[in-house]
C-alpha positions in Angstrom: 94.2 -159.3 -128.9 96.4 -161.0 -131.5 95.9 -158.5 -134.2 99.2 -157.5 -135.6 99.3 -154.3 -137.6 102.3 -154.8 -139.7 102.7 -151.3 -140.7 100.9 -148.0 -141.3 102.4 -144.7 -142.2 101.6 -142.7 -139.1 103.3 -140.7 -136.3 103.0 -141.7 -132.7 105.1 -141.3 -129.5 105.2 -144.0 -126.9 106.9 -144.3 -123.6 109.3 -147.1 -122.7 107.7 -147.8 -119.3 106.0 -151.1 -118.6 102.6 -149.5 -118.9 102.7 -147.8 -122.3 101.4 -144.3 -121.8 99.7 -142.7 -124.8 101.1 -139.4 -126.1 100.1 -137.2 -129.0 101.1 -138.1 -132.5 103.1 -135.4 -134.1 105.5 -136.9 -136.7 106.8 -134.4 -139.2 107.7 -137.0 -141.9 106.3 -140.4 -142.9 109.7 -142.0 -142.4 109.7 -140.9 -138.7 106.1 -142.0 -138.3 107.0 -145.5 -139.7 109.9 -145.9 -137.3 107.7 -145.1 -134.4 105.0 -147.4 -135.7 107.6 -150.2 -135.8 108.3 -149.6 -132.1 104.6 -149.9 -131.3 104.4 -153.1 -133.3 107.3 -154.5 -131.4 105.8 -153.6 -128.1 102.5 -155.1 -129.1 104.1 -158.3 -130.2 105.9 -158.5 -126.9 102.6 -158.0 -125.0 100.9 -160.6 -127.2 103.6 -163.1 -126.4 103.3 -162.4 -122.7 99.5 -162.7 -122.9 99.8 -166.1 -124.6 102.3 -167.3 -122.1 100.2 -166.1 -119.1 97.1 -167.5 -120.7 98.8 -170.9 -121.2 100.1 -170.9 -117.6 96.7 -169.9 -116.3 95.1 -172.8 -118.2 97.7 -175.2 -116.8 97.0 -173.8 -113.3 93.3 -174.3 -113.7 93.9 -177.9 -114.8 96.2 -178.4 -111.7 93.5 -176.9 -109.5 90.8 -179.2 -111.0 93.2 -182.2 -110.5 93.8 -181.1 -106.9 90.1 -180.8 -106.2 89.4 -184.2 -107.7 92.1 -185.7 -105.5 90.6 -183.9 -102.5 87.2 -185.2 -103.3 88.5 -188.7 -103.7 90.4 -188.5 -100.4 87.3 -187.1 -98.7 85.2 -190.0 -100.0 87.8 -192.4 -98.7 87.9 -190.7 -95.3 84.1 -190.9 -95.1 84.2 -194.6 -95.9 86.9 -195.1 -93.2 84.7 -193.1 -90.8 81.8 -195.4 -91.5 84.0 -198.4 -91.0 85.4 -196.9 -87.8 81.9 -196.2 -86.5 80.9 -199.8 -87.2 84.0 -201.1 -85.6 83.4 -199.0 -82.5 79.8 -200.3 -82.4 81.1 -203.9 -82.8 83.5 -203.3 -79.9 80.7 -202.0 -77.7 78.6 -205.0 -78.6 81.4 -207.4 -77.8 82.1 -205.6 -74.6 78.4 -205.9 -73.7 78.5 -209.6 -74.6 81.6 -210.0 -72.3 79.7 -208.2 -69.5 76.7 -210.5 -70.1 78.9 -213.5 -70.2 80.6 -212.5 -66.9 77.2 -212.2 -65.4 76.3 -215.6 -66.7 79.5 -217.0 -65.3 78.6 -215.5 -61.9 75.1 -216.9 -62.1 76.6 -220.3 -63.1 78.9 -220.2 -60.1 75.8 -219.7 -57.9 74.0 -222.5 -59.8 77.1 -224.7 -59.5 77.3 -224.0 -55.7 73.6 -224.8 -55.4 74.0 -228.0 -57.5 77.0 -229.1 -55.4 74.9 -228.7 -52.2 72.0 -230.5 -53.9 74.4 -233.3 -55.1 75.9 -233.5 -51.6 72.5 -234.0 -50.0 71.5 -236.4 -52.8 74.7 -238.4 -52.2 73.8 -238.8 -48.5 70.4 -240.0 -49.5 71.8 -242.4 -52.1 74.3 -243.7 -49.6 71.5 -244.3 -47.1 69.3 -245.9 -49.7 72.2 -248.2 -50.7 72.8 -249.2 -47.2 69.1 -250.0 -46.7 69.1 -252.1 -49.9 72.2 -253.9 -48.8 70.8 -254.6 -45.4 67.5 -255.8 -46.7 68.8 -258.1 -49.4 68.6 -255.8 -52.4 65.9 -256.5 -54.9 64.6 -259.6 -52.9 63.1 -257.3 -50.5 60.9 -255.7 -53.2 59.8 -259.2 -54.3 58.7 -260.0 -50.8 56.7 -256.9 -50.6 54.9 -257.7 -53.8 54.3 -261.4 -52.9 52.9 -260.4 -49.6 49.9 -259.0 -51.3 46.5 -260.0 -49.9 44.6 -259.8 -53.2 45.0 -258.6 -56.7 44.2 -255.1 -56.0 46.8 -255.1 -53.2 49.2 -256.7 -55.6 48.8 -253.9 -58.1 49.2 -251.2 -55.5 52.3 -252.8 -54.1 53.8 -253.3 -57.6 53.1 -249.7 -58.4 54.7 -248.5 -55.2 57.8 -250.6 -55.7 58.1 -249.3 -59.3 57.7 -245.7 -58.1 60.4 -246.2 -55.5 62.7 -247.8 -58.1 62.0 -245.0 -60.6 62.7 -242.4 -58.0 66.0 -243.9 -57.2 66.8 -244.1 -60.9 65.7 -240.5 -61.5 67.7 -239.3 -58.6 70.8 -240.9 -60.1 70.2 -239.7 -63.6 69.5 -236.1 -62.3 72.6 -236.3 -60.2 74.8 -237.3 -63.1 73.1 -234.9 -65.5 73.6 -232.0 -63.2 77.2 -232.8 -62.7 77.7 -233.1 -66.5 75.8 -229.8 -67.0 78.0 -228.0 -64.5 81.1 -229.2 -66.2 79.8 -228.4 -69.7 78.8 -224.9 -68.7 82.1 -224.3 -67.1 83.8 -225.2 -70.3 81.4 -223.2 -72.4 81.9 -220.1 -70.3 85.7 -220.4 -70.4 85.6 -221.0 -74.2 83.3 -218.1 -74.8 85.3 -215.9 -72.6 88.5 -216.8 -74.5 86.7 -216.2 -77.9 85.4 -212.8 -76.8 88.9 -211.9 -75.6 90.4 -212.8 -79.0 87.6 -210.9 -80.8 88.2 -207.8 -78.6 91.9 -207.9 -79.3 91.1 -208.2 -83.0 88.7 -205.3 -82.9 91.2 -203.1 -81.0 93.8 -204.0 -83.6 91.4 -203.0 -86.4 90.6 -199.8 -84.7 94.3 -198.9 -84.4 94.7 -199.7 -88.1 91.8 -197.5 -89.1 93.2 -194.7 -86.8 96.5 -195.0 -88.7 94.6 -194.8 -92.1 92.7 -191.7 -90.9 95.9 -190.1 -89.8 97.5 -190.7 -93.2 94.4 -189.5 -95.1 94.2 -186.4 -93.0 97.9 -185.7 -93.7 97.3 -186.2 -97.4 94.3 -183.9 -97.2 96.3 -181.2 -95.5 98.9 -181.5 -98.2 96.3 -181.2 -100.9 94.7 -178.2 -99.2 98.0 -176.5 -98.9 98.7 -177.2 -102.6 95.2 -175.9 -103.4 96.0 -172.6 -101.6 99.3 -172.3 -103.4 97.6 -172.9 -106.8 94.9 -170.4 -106.0 97.5 -167.8 -105.1 99.4 -168.6 -108.3 96.2 -168.2 -110.2 95.5 -164.8 -108.6 99.0 -163.7 -109.5 98.5 -164.8 -113.2 95.1 -163.0 -113.3 96.8 -159.9 -112.0 99.4 -160.1 -114.7 96.7 -160.8 -117.2 94.9 -157.6 -116.1 98.1 -155.6 -116.4 98.7 -157.0 -119.9 95.1 -156.1 -120.8 95.7 -152.6 -119.6 98.8 -152.4 -121.8 96.9 -153.8 -124.7 94.2 -151.2 -124.2 96.7 -148.5 -124.2 98.3 -149.9 -127.3 94.9 -149.9 -129.0 94.4 -146.3 -128.1 97.9 -145.6 -129.4 96.9 -147.4 -132.6 93.7 -145.4 -132.8 95.7 -142.2 -132.4 98.1 -143.4 -135.1 95.3 -144.3 -137.5 93.9 -140.8 -137.0 97.3 -139.3 -137.8 97.8 -141.5 -140.8 94.4 -140.4 -142.1 95.6 -136.8 -141.7 98.9 -137.5 -143.4 97.2 -139.5 -146.2 94.7 -136.7 -146.7 97.7 -134.3 -147.0 99.3 -136.7 -149.5 96.1 -137.0 -151.5 95.7 -133.3 -151.6 99.3 -133.0 -152.7 98.7 -135.5 -155.4 95.6 -133.6 -156.6 97.5 -130.3 -156.6 100.4 -132.0 -158.5 98.0 -133.4 -161.0 96.2 -130.1 -161.4 99.5 -128.3 -161.8 100.6 -130.8 -164.5 97.4 -130.4 -166.3 97.6 -126.6 -166.0 101.2 -126.6 -167.2 100.2 -128.8 -170.1 97.4 -126.5 -171.0 99.7 -123.5 -170.8 102.3 -125.2 -172.9 99.6 -126.2 -175.4 98.2 -122.7 -175.5 101.7 -121.2 -175.9 102.4 -123.7 -178.7 99.0 -122.9 -180.2 99.8 -119.2 -180.2 103.1 -119.9 -181.9 101.4 -122.2 -184.4 98.8 -119.5 -185.0 101.4 -116.8 -185.6 103.3 -119.1 -187.9 100.1 -120.0 -189.7 99.3 -116.3 -190.3 102.8 -115.8 -191.8 102.4 -118.9 -193.9 99.0 -117.8 -195.2 100.6 -114.7 -196.5 103.1 -116.8 -198.4 101.2 -119.8 -199.3 97.5 -120.4 -198.5 97.6 -124.1 -199.3 100.5 -124.9 -197.0 98.7 -123.2 -194.1 95.8 -125.8 -194.0 97.8 -128.7 -192.3 99.3 -126.2 -189.9 95.8 -125.0 -188.9 94.5 -128.6 -188.5 97.5 -129.5 -186.3 97.1 -126.3 -184.3 93.4 -127.1 -183.8 94.3 -130.6 -182.5 96.8 -129.2 -180.1 94.3 -126.7 -178.8 91.8 -129.5 -178.2 94.5 -131.5 -176.4 95.3 -128.5 -174.2 91.6 -128.1 -173.2 91.1 -131.9 -172.3 92.2 -133.1 -168.7 94.8 -135.7 -168.3 93.3 -139.2 -168.8 92.5 -141.1 -165.6 91.6 -144.8 -165.2 88.2 -145.5 -163.8 89.0 -149.1 -162.6 91.7 -151.0 -160.8 94.0 -153.3 -162.6 95.6 -156.5 -161.4 98.9 -155.6 -159.7 100.9 -158.6 -160.8 100.8 -161.7 -163.0 100.3 -165.0 -161.2 97.8 -167.2 -159.4 95.5 -166.0 -156.7 96.3 -168.4 -153.8 94.5 -166.8 -150.8 91.3 -164.7 -150.8 90.0 -161.9 -148.5 88.4 -163.2 -145.3 89.0 -165.0 -142.0 91.6 -167.7 -142.0 94.2 -169.4 -139.8 97.4 -167.5 -140.0 100.1 -169.6 -141.9 102.8 -168.7 -139.4 101.3 -167.3 -136.2 99.1 -169.6 -134.1 96.0 -167.5 -134.4 93.0 -167.0 -136.7 92.3 -163.5 -138.0 91.1 -161.5 -141.0 93.2 -161.8 -144.1 92.7 -158.2 -145.3 93.7 -158.7 -148.9 94.4 -161.2 -151.7 97.7 -163.1 -152.3 99.0 -163.6 -155.8 101.9 -166.1 -156.1 104.7 -165.9 -158.6 108.4 -166.2 -159.0 110.7 -163.9 -157.1 111.4 -160.8 -159.2 107.9 -160.8 -160.9 107.1 -157.1 -161.7 104.4 -155.5 -159.5 102.4 -152.7 -161.0 100.4 -149.8 -159.4 96.8 -150.9 -159.5 95.7 -147.2 -159.4 97.3 -143.9 -160.1 98.1 -141.9 -157.0 100.7 -140.6 -154.6 103.3 -143.2 -153.3 104.0 -142.9 -149.7 107.7 -143.1 -148.6 108.7 -146.8 -148.6 110.3 -148.8 -145.8 110.5 -152.2 -144.2 108.1 -153.7 -141.7 108.5 -157.0 -139.8 105.1 -158.2 -141.1 104.8 -156.8 -144.6 108.5 -156.7 -145.3 109.3 -154.4 -148.2 106.1 -152.7 -149.2 104.6 -149.7 -151.0 101.4 -147.7 -150.3 99.7 -145.8 -153.1 96.8 -143.4 -152.3 94.7 -142.1 -155.2 91.2 -141.0 -156.2 88.8 -142.7 -158.6 85.6 -140.9 -159.6 85.7 -138.8 -156.5 86.3 -141.7 -154.1 89.6 -141.9 -152.2 91.4 -145.3 -152.2 94.6 -146.6 -150.6 96.3 -149.6 -152.0 99.0 -151.7 -150.3 101.6 -154.0 -151.9 103.6 -156.2 -149.5 106.4 -158.8 -149.3 108.4 -157.3 -152.2 111.9 -158.5 -152.8 112.7 -154.9 -153.6 110.9 -151.6 -154.5 111.3 -149.8 -157.8 110.3 -146.3 -156.7 111.0 -143.9 -154.0 108.3 -142.5 -151.8 106.7 -139.1 -152.0 106.0 -138.9 -155.7 103.1 -139.5 -158.1 102.9 -142.9 -159.9 100.7 -143.8 -162.9 98.5 -146.8 -163.0 100.4 -149.7 -164.5 103.8 -148.3 -163.5 106.3 -150.8 -162.0 106.6 -150.0 -158.3 108.5 -153.2 -157.1 109.2 -156.9 -157.6 107.6 -159.9 -156.0 109.4 -161.6 -153.1 109.0 -163.2 -149.7 110.1 -160.6 -147.1 108.4 -160.1 -143.7 106.0 -162.8 -142.4 105.8 -164.9 -145.6 105.9 -168.5 -146.5 106.9 -168.1 -150.1 107.2 -165.7 -153.0 103.9 -163.8 -153.5 102.3 -160.4 -153.5 99.9 -159.4 -150.7 97.6 -156.8 -152.1 95.1 -154.7 -150.1 92.5 -152.1 -151.0 91.2 -149.6 -148.4 88.3 -147.1 -148.9 89.6 -143.7 -147.9 92.7 -143.6 -145.7 94.4 -146.6 -144.3 92.9 -147.6 -140.9 94.1 -151.2 -140.5 91.6 -154.0 -141.1 88.7 -151.8 -140.3 89.1 -149.8 -143.6 89.9 -152.8 -145.8 87.6 -154.2 -148.5 87.7 -157.2 -150.7 90.0 -156.3 -153.6 88.3 -158.9 -155.9 85.2 -156.6 -156.3 87.4 -153.8 -157.8 89.8 -155.8 -160.1 88.9 -156.4 -163.7 
């Protein structure tokens, strides 16, 4: 998705609508193709930036949703705890109300008991008054002594003493019971009143607690409603971002198809360029042979004339003519290997790496050779130089396509401070084609050098240059 094709020499037409529709590639010149490719690159960079922005916002929204859900879960747990407390409080209130009901029943029963005790006390008081009058009339305790002393025998004495003690104990018990019942009635009255007041206070406290819990529930439910509304808004925002993300994916897919069409077109144009280079080379070789043959014919005619004049002087001419004839029959020399395109230190190899400027990791499709600005850059192979231009990624750059031992290769030289050749002509291996610099996406003066087997098809056709360099 973040792949940035800095430049390729292709032709492609694109629309300016939001969704980039793919059209056929039909550039008549490499210069036009490159301008159109720059437009695609610019569009792709814009889409990539939008994708990164949407992706970032989507991640933030996901985090907000997770935070919201965590808050909802926390509030839900608190509400459950409050509900448990409320249930216990209601149960306590019911228990207290039952206790109050039971206490009221006890009070009613005590009132009945008190009424009965009062009647019993009233009767006992009459009996006691009667007993007191009798005792007073009969001389009090002296009367009991006379009863005892009037015994006829010991057995009668014991019986009379026991009877007197029983009567006295009964009188005593009557008084004690009388006083105890009166104290019990008063104590129970106080206990009932105290308990009733305590229950009343507890009931008021429980009602207050219930009101407090009701307020807490209302607040929690209000907060829960806010969180749920926030969650709905976040989900809607997430869906909007996902929709935008899908739109951007569609745009990216269409761009990729445009790039594929562009790669196919550049392959066609490069094939034309290679064929043109082969024909140019064959034409030069043929012209050289024809010039050599013409020169040989002249030399031979001159030699024949010289033989007639001086046989000895004709021998060097014959030898030289023979050498020229041999030269005319041999093809123009071609290098079987690549050469290093510049002097300097190799600072970055071919392979995956973190991009030094962009916040992405991707394939580094070549090798970087560092050196001072202005360091000469040489053609690593002989071949046809494509028309040069400037790209935002590669800056000033040159592409040379050539053939080595029947295999087509395309070499790319990027970030030049300036180029030394024009496009559309044949260059020899070792010829200066530009000078080292730091144009385009670059962090310092260096040469970015790529080797592609066959035509240029972006990273897919790139190979490690190190395996070809001497």
